[in-house]
C-alpha positions as protocol buffer text, in pm:
chain_id: "A"
residue {
  index: 1
  type: MET
  ca { x: -1087 y: -6182 z: 11604 }
}
residue {
  index: 2
  type: ASN
  ca { x: -1233 y: -5983 z: 11887 }
}
residue {
  index: 3
  type: ILE
  ca { x: -1471 y: -5713 z: 11764 }
}
residue {
  index: 4
  type: THR
  ca { x: -1577 y: -5462 z: 12027 }
}
residue {
  index: 5
  type: LYS
  ca { x: -1883 y: -5238 z: 12018 }
}
residue {
  index: 6
  type: ARG
  ca { x: -1652 y: -4937 z: 12012 }
}
residue {
  index: 7
  type: LYS
  ca { x: -1622 y: -4805 z: 11659 }
}
residue {
  index: 8
  type: PRO
  ca { x: -1267 y: -4862 z: 11532 }
}
residue {
  index: 9
  type: PHE
  ca { x: -1060 y: -4596 z: 11364 }
}
residue {
  index: 10
  type: SER
  ca { x: -1091 y: -4615 z: 10989 }
}
residue {
  index: 11
  type: PRO
  ca { x: -788 y: -4706 z: 10780 }
}
residue {
  index: 12
  type: GLY
  ca { x: -799 y: -4353 z: 10639 }
}
residue {
  index: 13
  type: GLU
  ca { x: -789 y: -4198 z: 10987 }
}
residue {
  index: 14
  type: ILE
  ca { x: -492 y: -4413 z: 11083 }
}
residue {
  index: 15
  type: LEU
  ca { x: -317 y: -4330 z: 10759 }
}
residue {
  index: 16
  type: VAL
  ca { x: -355 y: -3957 z: 10824 }
}
residue {
  index: 17
  type: GLU
  ca { x: -291 y: -3946 z: 11199 }
}
residue {
  index: 18
  type: GLU
  ca { x: -14 y: -4205 z: 11228 }
}
residue {
  index: 19
  type: PHE
  ca { x: 167 y: -4159 z: 10896 }
}
residue {
  index: 20
  type: LEU
  ca { x: 83 y: -3852 z: 10688 }
}
residue {
  index: 21
  type: GLU
  ca { x: 75 y: -3590 z: 10964 }
}
residue {
  index: 22
  type: PRO
  ca { x: 390 y: -3706 z: 11150 }
}
residue {
  index: 23
  type: LEU
  ca { x: 580 y: -3734 z: 10822 }
}
residue {
  index: 24
  type: ASN
  ca { x: 444 y: -3404 z: 10684 }
}
residue {
  index: 25
  type: LEU
  ca { x: 314 y: -3580 z: 10373 }
}
residue {
  index: 26
  type: THR
  ca { x: 13 y: -3466 z: 10175 }
}
residue {
  index: 27
  type: HIS
  ca { x: -245 y: -3696 z: 10019 }
}
residue {
  index: 28
  type: ALA
  ca { x: -107 y: -3602 z: 9679 }
}
residue {
  index: 29
  type: GLN
  ca { x: 251 y: -3680 z: 9778 }
}
residue {
  index: 30
  type: LEU
  ca { x: 155 y: -4021 z: 9913 }
}
residue {
  index: 31
  type: ALA
  ca { x: -50 y: -4099 z: 9603 }
}
residue {
  index: 32
  type: SER
  ca { x: 254 y: -4014 z: 9392 }
}
residue {
  index: 33
  type: LEU
  ca { x: 488 y: -4223 z: 9608 }
}
residue {
  index: 34
  type: ILE
  ca { x: 271 y: -4534 z: 9583 }
}
residue {
  index: 35
  type: LYS
  ca { x: 174 y: -4465 z: 9221 }
}
residue {
  index: 36
  type: ILE
  ca { x: -204 y: -4447 z: 9250 }
}
residue {
  index: 37
  type: PRO
  ca { x: -439 y: -4170 z: 9138 }
}
residue {
  index: 38
  type: GLN
  ca { x: -478 y: -3886 z: 9385 }
}
residue {
  index: 39
  type: SER
  ca { x: -856 y: -3927 z: 9369 }
}
residue {
  index: 40
  type: ILE
  ca { x: -828 y: -4282 z: 9503 }
}
residue {
  index: 41
  type: MET
  ca { x: -600 y: -4169 z: 9784 }
}
residue {
  index: 42
  type: ASN
  ca { x: -849 y: -3897 z: 9879 }
}
residue {
  index: 43
  type: ASP
  ca { x: -1130 y: -4154 z: 9872 }
}
residue {
  index: 44
  type: ILE
  ca { x: -932 y: -4388 z: 10102 }
}
residue {
  index: 45
  type: ILE
  ca { x: -872 y: -4105 z: 10346 }
}
residue {
  index: 46
  type: ASN
  ca { x: -1241 y: -4010 z: 10337 }
}
residue {
  index: 47
  type: ASN
  ca { x: -1359 y: -4373 z: 10372 }
}
residue {
  index: 48
  type: ARG
  ca { x: -1508 y: -4391 z: 10023 }
}
residue {
  index: 49
  type: HIS
  ca { x: -1256 y: -4647 z: 9890 }
}
residue {
  index: 50
  type: GLU
  ca { x: -1128 y: -4960 z: 10061 }
}
residue {
  index: 51
  type: ILE
  ca { x: -767 y: -5057 z: 10098 }
}
residue {
  index: 52
  type: ASN
  ca { x: -740 y: -5362 z: 9876 }
}
residue {
  index: 53
  type: SER
  ca { x: -444 y: -5598 z: 9851 }
}
residue {
  index: 54
  type: ASP
  ca { x: -276 y: -5392 z: 9578 }
}
residue {
  index: 55
  type: ILE
  ca { x: -291 y: -5072 z: 9779 }
}
residue {
  index: 56
  type: ALA
  ca { x: -193 y: -5258 z: 10098 }
}
residue {
  index: 57
  type: ILE
  ca { x: 125 y: -5383 z: 9927 }
}
residue {
  index: 58
  type: ARG
  ca { x: 206 y: -5031 z: 9810 }
}
residue {
  index: 59
  type: LEU
  ca { x: 145 y: -4878 z: 10155 }
}
residue {
  index: 60
  type: GLY
  ca { x: 352 y: -5152 z: 10316 }
}
residue {
  index: 61
  type: LYS
  ca { x: 641 y: -5084 z: 10082 }
}
residue {
  index: 62
  type: VAL
  ca { x: 642 y: -4708 z: 10134 }
}
residue {
  index: 63
  type: PHE
  ca { x: 598 y: -4717 z: 10514 }
}
residue {
  index: 64
  type: GLY
  ca { x: 796 y: -5033 z: 10593 }
}
residue {
  index: 65
  type: THR
  ca { x: 499 y: -5225 z: 10725 }
}
residue {
  index: 66
  type: SER
  ca { x: 342 y: -5547 z: 10607 }
}
residue {
  index: 67
  type: ALA
  ca { x: 52 y: -5546 z: 10363 }
}
residue {
  index: 68
  type: GLU
  ca { x: -135 y: -5745 z: 10627 }
}
residue {
  index: 69
  type: VAL
  ca { x: -137 y: -5446 z: 10861 }
}
residue {
  index: 70
  type: TRP
  ca { x: -340 y: -5245 z: 10611 }
}
residue {
  index: 71
  type: LEU
  ca { x: -565 y: -5535 z: 10514 }
}
residue {
  index: 72
  type: ASN
  ca { x: -637 y: -5611 z: 10880 }
}
residue {
  index: 73
  type: LEU
  ca { x: -728 y: -5249 z: 10948 }
}
residue {
  index: 74
  type: GLN
  ca { x: -968 y: -5256 z: 10653 }
}
residue {
  index: 75
  type: MET
  ca { x: -1113 y: -5593 z: 10753 }
}
residue {
  index: 76
  type: LYS
  ca { x: -1175 y: -5482 z: 11111 }
}
residue {
  index: 77
  type: TRP
  ca { x: -1342 y: -5164 z: 10986 }
}
residue {
  index: 78
  type: ASN
  ca { x: -1564 y: -5359 z: 10743 }
}
residue {
  index: 79
  type: LEU
  ca { x: -1656 y: -5624 z: 10999 }
}
residue {
  index: 80
  type: TRP
  ca { x: -1750 y: -5368 z: 11262 }
}
residue {
  index: 81
  type: HIS
  ca { x: -1970 y: -5182 z: 11014 }
}
residue {
  index: 82
  type: ASP
  ca { x: -2140 y: -5501 z: 10900 }
}
residue {
  index: 83
  type: LEU
  ca { x: -2207 y: -5607 z: 11259 }
}
residue {
  index: 84
  type: TYR
  ca { x: -2319 y: -5273 z: 11402 }
}
residue {
  index: 85
  type: GLU
  ca { x: -2421 y: -5034 z: 11124 }
}
residue {
  index: 86
  type: SER
  ca { x: -2552 y: -5253 z: 10844 }
}
residue {
  index: 87
  type: LYS
  ca { x: -2909 y: -5340 z: 10759 }
}
residue {
  index: 88
  type: ASN
  ca { x: -2847 y: -5703 z: 10864 }
}
residue {
  index: 89
  type: PRO
  ca { x: -2776 y: -5717 z: 11242 }
}
residue {
  index: 90
  type: SER
  ca { x: -3107 y: -5882 z: 11324 }
}
residue {
  index: 91
  type: GLU
  ca { x: -3056 y: -6128 z: 11040 }
}
residue {
  index: 92
  type: TYR
  ca { x: -2713 y: -6217 z: 11179 }
}
residue {
  index: 93
  type: GLU
  ca { x: -2866 y: -6270 z: 11524 }
}
residue {
  index: 94
  type: SER
  ca { x: -3123 y: -6510 z: 11380 }
}
residue {
  index: 95
  type: ILE
  ca { x: -2857 y: -6746 z: 11241 }
}
residue {
  index: 96
  type: LYS
  ca { x: -2816 y: -7043 z: 11474 }
}
residue {
  index: 97
  type: ARG
  ca { x: -2505 y: -7252 z: 11511 }
}
residue {
  index: 98
  type: PHE
  ca { x: -2526 y: -7589 z: 11340 }
}
residue {
  index: 99
  type: GLU
  ca { x: -2518 y: -7876 z: 11586 }
}
residue {
  index: 100
  type: PHE
  ca { x: -2302 y: -8166 z: 11473 }
}
residue {
  index: 101
  type: GLY
  ca { x: -2439 y: -8415 z: 11722 }
}
residue {
  index: 102
  type: HIS
  ca { x: -2197 y: -8675 z: 11855 }
}
residue {
  index: 103
  type: GLU
  ca { x: -1951 y: -8637 z: 11571 }
}
residue {
  index: 104
  type: LYS
  ca { x: -1709 y: -8353 z: 11593 }
}
residue {
  index: 105
  type: LEU
  ca { x: -1621 y: -8156 z: 11285 }
}
residue {
  index: 106
  type: ALA
  ca { x: -1257 y: -8215 z: 11200 }
}
residue {
  index: 107
  type: LEU
  ca { x: -1122 y: -7882 z: 11086 }
}
residue {
  index: 108
  type: SER
  ca { x: -772 y: -7839 z: 10965 }
}
residue {
  index: 109
  type: PRO
  ca { x: -561 y: -7599 z: 11175 }
}
residue {
  index: 110
  type: SER
  ca { x: -586 y: -7329 z: 10905 }
}
residue {
  index: 111
  type: PHE
  ca { x: -961 y: -7296 z: 10972 }
}
residue {
  index: 112
  type: LEU
  ca { x: -904 y: -7238 z: 11341 }
}
residue {
  index: 113
  type: ILE
  ca { x: -702 y: -6919 z: 11301 }
}
């Protein structure tokens, strides 16, 4: 995954700008449609609650997208924040790649995705 230094849009921002506003839906209406508490929906929109797999499935069902779309948005948001706004960037920089020597590590194709 390519993570740029430009801050990505949060899942909540995308939810509002690309779905709620064009469809004239309120936070409360969406919460009702996907059967979650309105407080959780407000927290997602305000970046205080993550989109987990359960909510991703629900959003995918209501908007005709895959759950993966929502999980990927959340993952990209989390990864960017960990890399650029966390307390650990210098710690991440200090981690060196393990050298395998002459033997190559045989990874199954699923690890290379």
